[in-house]
C-alpha positions as a Markdown table, in Angstrom:
| # | Residue | x | y | z |
|---|---|---|---|---|
| 1 | Met | 50.7 | 13.3 | 36.4 |
| 2 | Thr | 50.5 | 13.1 | 33.2 |
| 3 | Arg | 53.6 | 12.3 | 30.6 |
| 4 | Thr | 54.1 | 15.2 | 28.5 |
| 5 | Pro | 54.0 | 13.4 | 24.9 |
| 6 | Asn | 57.3 | 12.6 | 23.0 |
| 7 | Ala | 59.2 | 15.0 | 25.6 |
| 8 | Ser | 62.9 | 15.0 | 25.6 |
| 9 | Ser | 65.8 | 17.1 | 27.1 |
| 10 | Glu | 66.4 | 18.1 | 23.2 |
| 11 | Asp | 63.1 | 19.6 | 22.7 |
| 12 | Thr | 63.2 | 21.4 | 26.1 |
| 13 | Arg | 66.6 | 23.3 | 25.0 |
| 14 | Glu | 65.2 | 24.1 | 21.7 |
| 15 | Val | 62.1 | 25.7 | 23.4 |
| 16 | Tyr | 64.8 | 28.0 | 25.5 |
| 17 | Glu | 66.9 | 28.8 | 22.6 |
| 18 | Arg | 63.5 | 30.2 | 20.7 |
| 19 | Gln | 62.2 | 31.6 | 23.7 |
| 20 | Ala | 65.0 | 33.2 | 25.7 |
| 21 | Ala | 64.5 | 37.0 | 25.3 |
| 22 | Ala | 60.5 | 36.2 | 26.3 |
| 23 | Tyr | 61.7 | 34.1 | 29.1 |
| 24 | Asp | 64.1 | 36.3 | 30.5 |
| 25 | Ala | 61.8 | 39.4 | 29.6 |
| 26 | Thr | 59.0 | 37.5 | 32.3 |
| 27 | Arg | 61.4 | 36.0 | 34.8 |
| 28 | Ser | 60.9 | 37.4 | 38.4 |
| 29 | Arg | 63.5 | 39.6 | 39.6 |
| 30 | Ala | 61.3 | 39.6 | 43.0 |
| 31 | Leu | 63.8 | 37.1 | 44.1 |
| 32 | Phe | 61.2 | 35.2 | 46.1 |
| 33 | Glu | 64.1 | 32.6 | 46.2 |
| 34 | Ala | 66.4 | 34.6 | 48.4 |
| 35 | Arg | 65.7 | 32.8 | 51.6 |
| 36 | Trp | 66.8 | 29.2 | 50.1 |
| 37 | Leu | 69.9 | 31.1 | 48.5 |
| 38 | Ala | 70.6 | 32.5 | 51.9 |
| 39 | Arg | 70.3 | 29.2 | 53.6 |
| 40 | Phe | 72.0 | 27.4 | 50.9 |
| 41 | Thr | 75.4 | 29.7 | 51.7 |
| 42 | Asn | 75.3 | 30.0 | 54.9 |
| 43 | Gly | 78.8 | 28.8 | 56.3 |
| 44 | Leu | 80.1 | 28.7 | 52.9 |
| 45 | Pro | 83.6 | 30.5 | 52.8 |
| 46 | Ala | 83.8 | 34.3 | 51.5 |
| 47 | Gly | 83.9 | 34.2 | 47.5 |
| 48 | Ala | 83.6 | 30.4 | 47.3 |
| 49 | Arg | 82.9 | 28.9 | 43.9 |
| 50 | Val | 79.3 | 28.3 | 42.8 |
| 51 | Leu | 77.7 | 26.6 | 39.7 |
| 52 | Asp | 74.9 | 27.3 | 38.1 |
| 53 | Leu | 73.3 | 24.6 | 36.6 |
| 54 | Gly | 70.8 | 25.5 | 33.8 |
| 55 | Cys | 71.6 | 29.1 | 34.9 |
| 56 | Gly | 69.5 | 30.8 | 31.7 |
| 57 | Ala | 70.5 | 34.6 | 31.3 |
| 58 | Gly | 71.7 | 35.1 | 35.0 |
| 59 | Glu | 68.7 | 37.1 | 36.0 |
| 60 | Pro | 68.4 | 36.7 | 39.2 |
| 61 | Ile | 69.7 | 33.8 | 40.6 |
| 62 | Ala | 73.1 | 34.3 | 39.3 |
| 63 | Arg | 73.1 | 37.8 | 39.8 |
| 64 | Trp | 72.4 | 37.5 | 43.7 |
| 65 | Phe | 75.8 | 35.3 | 44.0 |
| 66 | Ile | 77.9 | 37.5 | 41.9 |
| 67 | Ala | 76.3 | 40.4 | 44.2 |
| 68 | Glu | 77.0 | 38.5 | 47.4 |
| 69 | Gly | 80.8 | 38.2 | 46.1 |
| 70 | Phe | 80.7 | 34.6 | 45.1 |
| 71 | Ala | 82.7 | 33.6 | 42.0 |
| 72 | Val | 79.9 | 32.1 | 39.7 |
| 73 | Thr | 80.5 | 29.6 | 37.0 |
| 74 | Gly | 77.0 | 29.2 | 34.8 |
| 75 | Val | 76.0 | 26.4 | 32.8 |
| 76 | Asp | 73.4 | 26.1 | 30.4 |
| 77 | Phe | 72.6 | 24.5 | 27.0 |
| 78 | Ala | 70.6 | 27.3 | 25.2 |
| 79 | Thr | 73.0 | 29.3 | 23.5 |
| 80 | Ser | 70.5 | 32.0 | 23.3 |
| 81 | Met | 69.6 | 32.1 | 27.0 |
| 82 | Leu | 74.2 | 32.3 | 27.3 |
| 83 | Asn | 74.3 | 35.2 | 25.1 |
| 84 | Ile | 72.1 | 37.4 | 27.2 |
| 85 | Ala | 74.2 | 36.4 | 30.3 |
| 86 | Arg | 77.1 | 37.3 | 28.5 |
| 87 | Ala | 76.1 | 40.4 | 27.8 |
| 88 | Arg | 74.9 | 41.6 | 31.1 |
| 89 | Trp | 78.4 | 40.4 | 32.6 |
| 90 | Pro | 81.0 | 40.2 | 29.9 |
| 91 | Asp | 83.9 | 38.7 | 32.1 |
| 92 | Gly | 81.5 | 36.2 | 33.8 |
| 93 | Asp | 82.1 | 32.5 | 33.7 |
| 94 | Trp | 79.7 | 31.3 | 31.1 |
| 95 | Arg | 79.7 | 27.9 | 29.8 |
| 96 | Gln | 77.8 | 26.0 | 27.1 |
| 97 | Gly | 77.0 | 22.6 | 28.8 |
| 98 | Asp | 74.2 | 20.3 | 29.2 |
| 99 | Met | 73.9 | 18.8 | 33.0 |
| 100 | Arg | 73.2 | 15.4 | 31.9 |
| 101 | Thr | 76.6 | 14.9 | 30.8 |
| 102 | Leu | 78.1 | 17.1 | 33.3 |
| 103 | Asp | 82.0 | 16.6 | 33.5 |
| 104 | Leu | 84.0 | 19.6 | 34.1 |
| 105 | Gly | 87.3 | 18.7 | 35.7 |
| 106 | Glu | 86.7 | 20.7 | 38.7 |
| 107 | Thr | 84.7 | 21.0 | 41.6 |
| 108 | Phe | 82.6 | 23.6 | 43.8 |
| 109 | Asp | 81.8 | 24.8 | 47.1 |
| 110 | Gly | 78.2 | 24.8 | 45.8 |
| 111 | Ile | 76.2 | 23.7 | 43.0 |
| 112 | Val | 72.8 | 25.0 | 42.2 |
| 113 | Ala | 69.8 | 24.1 | 39.7 |
| 114 | Trp | 66.8 | 26.5 | 40.0 |
| 115 | Asp | 63.9 | 25.7 | 37.8 |
| 116 | Ser | 66.4 | 23.4 | 35.5 |
| 117 | Phe | 67.2 | 19.9 | 37.4 |
| 118 | Phe | 63.7 | 19.3 | 36.9 |
| 119 | His | 63.1 | 19.2 | 33.0 |
| 120 | Leu | 65.4 | 16.4 | 33.1 |
| 121 | Arg | 63.1 | 12.4 | 32.8 |
| 122 | Pro | 63.7 | 10.4 | 36.0 |
| 123 | Glu | 66.7 | 8.5 | 34.9 |
| 124 | Glu | 68.4 | 11.3 | 33.6 |
| 125 | Gln | 68.1 | 13.1 | 37.2 |
| 126 | Arg | 69.7 | 10.0 | 38.8 |
| 127 | Ser | 72.7 | 10.0 | 37.0 |
| 128 | Cys | 72.6 | 14.1 | 36.8 |
| 129 | Ile | 72.8 | 13.5 | 41.1 |
| 130 | Ala | 75.8 | 11.5 | 40.6 |
| 131 | His | 77.4 | 14.0 | 38.0 |
| 132 | Met | 76.7 | 16.9 | 40.6 |
| 133 | Ala | 77.8 | 14.7 | 43.7 |
| 134 | Arg | 81.3 | 14.7 | 41.7 |
| 135 | His | 81.5 | 18.4 | 41.3 |
| 136 | Leu | 80.7 | 19.3 | 44.8 |
| 137 | Ala | 83.6 | 19.8 | 47.4 |
| 138 | Pro | 83.6 | 17.8 | 50.5 |
| 139 | Gly | 81.1 | 20.0 | 52.6 |
| 140 | Gly | 79.6 | 21.5 | 49.6 |
| 141 | Ser | 76.3 | 22.5 | 49.6 |
| 142 | Leu | 73.5 | 21.4 | 47.2 |
| 143 | Leu | 70.3 | 23.1 | 46.2 |
| 144 | Ile | 67.5 | 22.3 | 43.1 |
| 145 | Thr | 64.1 | 22.8 | 42.4 |
| 146 | Val | 62.2 | 19.5 | 42.4 |
| 147 | Gly | 58.5 | 18.5 | 42.0 |
| 148 | Pro | 56.5 | 17.7 | 45.3 |
| 149 | Arg | 56.0 | 14.1 | 45.0 |
| 150 | Ala | 57.0 | 11.3 | 42.0 |
| 151 | Gly | 55.3 | 11.8 | 38.3 |
| 152 | Glu | 55.5 | 13.8 | 35.2 |
| 153 | Val | 53.6 | 17.1 | 34.2 |
| 154 | Ser | 54.1 | 19.6 | 31.4 |
| 155 | Gly | 54.6 | 23.3 | 31.9 |
| 156 | Thr | 55.6 | 26.2 | 29.5 |
| 157 | Val | 57.8 | 28.6 | 28.3 |
| 158 | Gly | 56.7 | 31.4 | 25.9 |
| 159 | Gly | 53.5 | 29.8 | 25.1 |
| 160 | Glu | 55.3 | 26.7 | 24.4 |
| 161 | Ala | 55.0 | 23.2 | 26.4 |
| 162 | Val | 57.6 | 22.0 | 28.4 |
| 163 | Tyr | 58.6 | 18.5 | 30.3 |
| 164 | His | 58.6 | 18.6 | 34.2 |
| 165 | Ala | 59.3 | 15.4 | 36.1 |
| 166 | Ser | 60.2 | 14.6 | 39.8 |
| 167 | Leu | 61.3 | 11.4 | 41.8 |
| 168 | Ser | 59.5 | 11.0 | 45.3 |
| 169 | Pro | 61.2 | 12.8 | 48.0 |
| 170 | Ala | 62.2 | 9.6 | 49.4 |
| 171 | Glu | 63.7 | 8.3 | 46.4 |
| 172 | Tyr | 66.0 | 11.7 | 46.0 |
| 173 | Ala | 67.2 | 11.0 | 49.4 |
| 174 | Thr | 68.1 | 7.8 | 48.8 |
| 175 | Cys | 70.0 | 8.6 | 45.5 |
| 176 | Leu | 71.8 | 11.3 | 47.4 |
| 177 | Glu | 72.9 | 8.8 | 49.9 |
| 178 | Asn | 73.9 | 6.6 | 47.4 |
| 179 | Asn | 76.5 | 9.4 | 45.9 |
| 180 | Asp | 77.7 | 10.6 | 48.9 |
| 181 | Leu | 75.2 | 13.4 | 49.9 |
| 182 | Arg | 72.6 | 13.7 | 52.6 |
| 183 | Met | 69.3 | 15.8 | 52.6 |
| 184 | Thr | 69.4 | 18.7 | 54.7 |
| 185 | Gly | 66.1 | 20.3 | 53.6 |
| 186 | Phe | 62.9 | 19.6 | 51.4 |
| 187 | Leu | 59.9 | 21.8 | 51.4 |
| 188 | Ala | 56.8 | 20.8 | 48.7 |
| 189 | Glu | 55.0 | 23.8 | 47.0 |
| 190 | Asp | 56.6 | 26.3 | 49.4 |
| 191 | Pro | 53.9 | 29.1 | 49.4 |
| 192 | Glu | 57.0 | 32.0 | 49.7 |
| 193 | Thr | 58.9 | 31.1 | 46.6 |
| 194 | Gln | 55.7 | 30.7 | 44.6 |
| 195 | Asn | 54.9 | 27.2 | 45.1 |
| 196 | His | 58.5 | 25.7 | 44.1 |
| 197 | Ser | 59.3 | 22.6 | 45.5 |
| 198 | Val | 62.7 | 22.8 | 47.0 |
| 199 | Leu | 65.7 | 20.4 | 48.0 |
| 200 | Met | 68.9 | 21.1 | 49.8 |
| 201 | Ala | 71.5 | 18.4 | 50.3 |
| 202 | Arg | 75.4 | 18.7 | 51.5 |
| 203 | Lys | 78.4 | 16.5 | 50.5 |
| 204 | Asp | 79.7 | 15.6 | 54.3 |
């Protein structure tokens, strides 16, 4: 895997600010994520609080949780993305924030970071896992998309390059354990999710 030259989380934020409408228009609504979302919410109480980190414009992840009766808090660092979500759900809880410095002063029954966490550099991912653990209530679930193996690659949003990185599955397991989380599932390049690599964990 190759490093994206001069990539940073700020670069990624600026791309999403510029490409919010284009990203939202092309984001699949097919809900290929549904199997993992259902597994993630299995055992959560009715109306549980779910934190959607990197919620973007809310489609389709936040919409799924809202439709299933969960109380969703969406956090994203791109105001342009949040503006779309706020227009769709004016009464929703949409907050501008950065998962690298997450400090909401509250806990949630579940945290999901689908197509967002993997934009962080490896060292940022390690600290973000600690932030997420502090925001999870005991028994809470975590669902994130990562890479199939350790490395750094580039992707595109609206034709602009964005940075992606991953730790190894073994290092994720260790990092989770160090933050009182237990990996409960990992599948590299799941063909049923357009080859996303998906990780689940639980706070016992």
